[in-house]
Structure formats: C-alpha cells, structure tokens
N, C-alpha and C positions, 0 to 999 in steps of 0.2 A: 697205525695211528700217528698223528703228528702233534706237536705241542702248539696249541692254539695261541700261545703268547710268543711264538717264534716268528718274527716278521718275515724272515727269509723263507722259512718253510711254507708260510701262508702264500707268499707270492709265487713260489714254485708250484704249489698245488692249485693255484687260481690264475693260470696264465692269461685268461681272457678278461680278467678284472671284474668278476661278478660282485665281489665285495665293494669295489669302487662304485659300481652301478647302484647297489643298494644304498650306500651312503649318500649318493647324489640325489635321492628322492626330493629333498626340499627345493633344490634348484630346478629339478625337472618340473615340479608343480608350478613354480613361478613362470617358467618358460612356456609350459603347456597352456596355462590359463591365458597368457598374453597372445599366444598363437590363435586360440579359439576366439578370443574377443576381437582380434584384428582381422579375422578371416574375411575374405571378399565374397560378394555374391550370395550372402546368406539369404534364405527364403523368408517370405513374410509369415508372420504368425496369425494373420487375420483369418478368422473362420476355422482355425485349426481345431480338430476334434480328438486327435489321438497322436501318440508318439511311440515309435518302435525303434529299439536299439538292436542292431544286428552285429554279432561278432562271435568269435570262437576263442577258447583258451584264454590267455592273458588279455587279449584284446576285448573280450566280453566283460571283464570285471568292471571296467569303467561304466558299463550299463547298469550293473548291480549297485554301484556307488550312487549313481543318479536315481535309481528306482527307490532305494531304501531311505536315502537322506533327503530327497527333494520332492517326493510325490505329493506331500502336503502343501508345498509352495507352488507346484505346477498346476495350472488350471485345466490340464488334460491328463488322462491316464497314460502311463508309460509301461511298456512291456519289453522284456529282453528276449530276443530270439537267438537261440544257439542251434542253428540248422540252416538248410538251404532254401526254405520256403517262408514267405510272408503270410501272416494271418489274413483271413478273408476281408477284414475291415479296412485294410490298407488301401488308400486311394488318394485323390487330390487334396483331401482335408487331413492327411496324415503326414507328419514329419518323420522321415526315416533317416536315422543316423547309422551309417555303416562304418564300423571300426575294424580295421585290419592293419596291424603295425607294418607287416611286410608289404601289404597291398596285393598279395597273391593267394589269400585264403579262399579256397574254392566255394565254400558255403556262403561267405559274405559277398563274393562276386555274384553268385547266383541271386542273392537277395537284392543286390543293387540293380541288376538287370531287370528283375521283376518290378522293382519300385519305379524304374524309368518307364516301363511299359504301362504301368497303372497310373502314371501321372502324379506320383507322390512328390513331396517336397524333400529334396535330398541334401544331406550333408555327409561328407566322407572325411574320416579322420585316419590319416595314413602317412607313412614315410615315403611312399612311392609305389612302385610295382604297377600291376595291371589296374588296380583300383584307381590310382591317381590318373593313369592314362585315360581310362574310360570316363572318369568324372570330368576331366577336362574336355573330352569330346562331347559330353552331354550338357556341359554348362553347369554342373552341380558344384555347390560350394565345397571347398577343400580346406580342412584344418591341417596345415603341414607340420609334421613333427620330424625331428632329425633321425637319420638312419644310424646303424652301427650298434644297436642294442639287440639282445634277445627280447622277443615280444613280452615275456613276463617281467622284464626289467623296465618296461616303458610305461607302466601304469601312471607314473607321475606326469607324463605327457598326455596320455589318452583321456584320463578322467577329467583333469582340469581343462583340457582342450575342449571337451564336450560342454563343460560348465560355462566356459568363456563364450562359446558360440551361442548357447541358449540365453545367456545374458544379453548378448548383442541382438539376438532375435526379439528379445523382450519377454521371454518366458520365465526368466529368473531375475530377481532384483540384483543390484550390484553385489558382486562376490569378492571384491578386492580385499576388504578387511578380513573376511572369513578365510580367504586363501593365505593372506599374510600371516595370520595367527597360526594356522595349521603348519605353514612352512617353518615358522619360528620354533614351534614345538617339536617338529621333526628334526630341526638342526640340533637342538639340545639332546634329543634322544640318539641321534647319530653319533654324537661325541661320546655318549655313555656306552654305546654298543659297538663302536668301531674297533678295528683290530688293534689300535694302539692302547686301548683300555684293557688291562689284564683281568683274568680271573683272580679272585672271586667277585670283583666289582662289576663285572660285565655279565648281565643277566642272560644274554643270548648265548654266550660261550658256556656258561654254567648249565643252561637248559640243554644245550646240544650234548654235553658230556653226560648229563643225567639220562637223556633218552637213549643214546648210543645204539644198542642192539634191539631195543624194544620197538614195537610198531606204534606210531603216534595215532592217537584218537583225539580229535579236537571238537570241543563243544563251545557254543556261543549262544547268547540270547537272541531270540527272533529279532530281525532288523539288522542293525549295523554289526552286532556280534556274529550273526550267522554269515554275513558276507566275509568278515574277517576269518571265520573258521574255515570257510570254503577256500579262501586264498591260502591259508596255512597248509591245508591239505594238498593243494596243487603244487605249492612250492616245495613241500616235502617230496612229492613225486618227481618234479623236474630238476630241482637243485640237488636234493640229497639222494635221489635215485632210490627212494624207498616207498613201499606201499603205505598209505595213510587213509584215514577215514574221518568224516566230519558229520555233525548233525547239530540241530538247534533245539533249545528249550522254548516252549513247552512240548513240542511235537515228540521229542525223543522219549519223554516220560509216558507216552502212550504206546510205545512199541520197543524201542532199543533197550530200555532198562531190563526188559524180560530176558534179553540175551546174555546179560551179565549175571549168570547164575553159577553157583558153585565156585570154582577157581578159574572160570573162563577168561578172566582179565589178566592173568599172570604174565602173558607175553606182551602186554600193551602198556603204553604210557599215555595217560589222559592229561591233556592241556585244556584248562577251562579259561576261556576268554571273558573278561568282565569289563564293564564300563559304568561310570556314573550315569544315573538317569535311566537305568533299566526299568521296565514295567514292574511295579511292586509285586504283582502276582507271579511274574516270571522269576524275579530275583529270589522270592521266597522258596522256589523249587530247588535252587542250587545245592543247599546243604544236604538235603535228603538224597538227591540224585548222586552227589559225590560220595556219600556214605555207601550207597549200593556199589559204586565202582570200586571203592576201596575194599569192601568185603569180598569182591570178586578177584582181588589180588592186583588190581591196577595201582601203579604209582601215580599220584595226582599232584599237579602243580597249577596254581591259579596265576594268570597273567592279567594285570590291570592296564587299561588304556591310560596313556599319559595326557591326552588332550582334554581341553575344557569343553569345547563345543563338539557336536556330532562329527563334523568332518575331521577335526583333529583327532578325536577318539578313534575313528575307524582307521585313519592313516597311520597312527602310531601303533595300533595293533598289527597292521599290515607290515610295518617296518620291523617290528619285533619278530614276526614270523619269517620275514625274508632273511634277516640276519641269522636267526636260529637255524634255518634250513641250510644256509651256506656253510655255517660252522659245522653242522652235522656232517655235511659232505667232506669238508676239509679235515675234520677230525679223523676220518677214515682214509685220507689221502685220495679222495675222489674229486675229479674236476667237476665243479657244479654247472658249468656252462653247456656242454654238449647234450643233446637229446637224441642219441643215436637210434633209439627204438622208434621215435616219431619219424625220423628221417627214413628209416627202413620201411615203415608203413607207407609213407608217401611214395617211395619208389615202387613198392609192390602195387599200389593203387594205379600208378601211372602205367605200369606194365600190363595190368589186367585188362 
C-alpha cells in the first residue's frame, strides 16, 4: 500500500500517467468534438434508415453514450455491435460508425470490411492503424484522434468525436453548448478528485481505500446510469486489475437480488450510481434494493453525478469511476496502465 496523498509515490506507481489521462477528460472532450465536427468526406444522411456503432472494449463505450443519451433526438434507430459481424439490416441506407482507438481491433476491422461490401455509409473514428489505412483506401470519412493513450483513456475523444460527426451530418442539432457545459463540469470535478486534493476531501481516494480488498459491484439506473456502471466495472478490471460486476435497475430486481441471500455479500462492496432525473419508478426501487444488499453483508456507498444535463451527468460519473479505479490500483502499488492478460490473449490468438 502507498499513501495516496504522497505525490512522489503516486508518480512512481503510475509511470505512464494514467492519472493525468483521467484528469485530461475535459480537454479531450473539446478536442474530440472539434475533430468530429470538422471531419472531411462525411456521408449524407438523406434516406438513412438505421445507424450501427461498431467497437470493442473502451472504443465501444462511445456507442453506448450515443445510444442512451441521443436515441430520442436521432430520427433513426441506433445499435451498438460488440463483435465481428454486422446485423442483417445494414446496407446502403445504414450509417456505420467504426470505432477503434488503435485502429487494429480485429472485430471492428471485420465490421468495416463487411460495411464496405454492403455499400453502407461509413465513418471511422481512430488514431491510426489498419482501420485508418483501409478507410483512406475506401474513401470513408475519418474522425482523427491523437495516438499515445490506452484505449480506455480515450473516451473523451471517441464519444464527442462521434457526436461532432453526427452533428455535421445533420443527425444531431448543434452540440457546442452541451459539450462546453459538460467539459466545464468535468474540469471542476477533476480539481476535486485529482491527486493534489488530499483525503478526506477527495471522494475518489476515499472510495478506493474503502473498497480496498472487497470485490466491487456497481449498480446504476437503466439508461445513463447503466452505461456508467458498465464503465466502472471495466475500469476496475483494467486499471485496478480486479474482478468486478455491474447491473442496472429495474432488471436486477428481477434476478440478481435473489443471489444476495444470507451473508453472500460479505466479500463485496456495492457502489450505487445515482443521477438527477431518474425515472421515478426506478428511483423508488433503490432504497429497498440497497437494504437487501446491506442485509447480505455488503458495504454500500452511493455516488451522485455532478452534471446538470444528461451528458454531464454520465461523464461526471465516468470520471469518478476512472479516478477511483486508478487510486484503487495505486493504493496497492499496482501500475494501472498495462493490461498484460489482454496482451497475452492476443499473442495466443495470433499463434493459434
């Protein structure tokens, strides 16, 4: 364990600067949005009947943001594909957004190749790699984002990049004020949660120390809360190198709660993500659901979004989870950046 208020110890345990990447989210959002809005050769939206967002891991979260926050503003349905194949409906009237930070994600490359064959309208969001090369060869629009990050630390480029591109295509109204407000809220939160702000005034540091050896379970309300909960789970996996689980209300009240019987929750730490504007019926479920978790022996903490509008609410919950997962790693002297197990899997697949 290290002292989370010891700046030298934090730097030594975080040599690749994951804390800096997390704190940079406000600027990433501004830059990513500008890159998407200014992208060249964007396809026409005339006659469009559907939209498909293809990606894996951190590169797919941008599609979840788009799906849950903007489906009511988009005049076409949107689906997120985490896999190597496009749905049967994809064709010339479908806009396909392929998101791969590295540009070398096998599943996303497969979807792009299929989209080209079917005559889909294509937009690629990437920092380079094979996807950028193939997109250039096929004349597909490219939203260029900077290299040098772990894919999971590039959400601020990927999601606003997609939003900016869709604004330019004409599928979303002007997003500038909404992005500016969210970025301002993130800047305030970054100052509050950054390494210079000590415990106990730093909620992310406090939460990391409280979790410590327990396994995190994250709940959120269906919609933006569920996307944030999934993001917390994957950041606990990749940054903190810990198993973690997520689910959403009301669905979890129809199955998961049965599993929290007896003292089954004793090894777990429940983080409940909340935001203003939750569906009243869903919000009413939280107290009774939390009581079941507590009776099972779980330690429970609620985390509330800081944003005023949906985008800011989702992104502030994301930032809180990102900081917490990194501090959880650093508290144990673990470097949050490498993902050696994933690298080993990739090598094994290449050799098979």
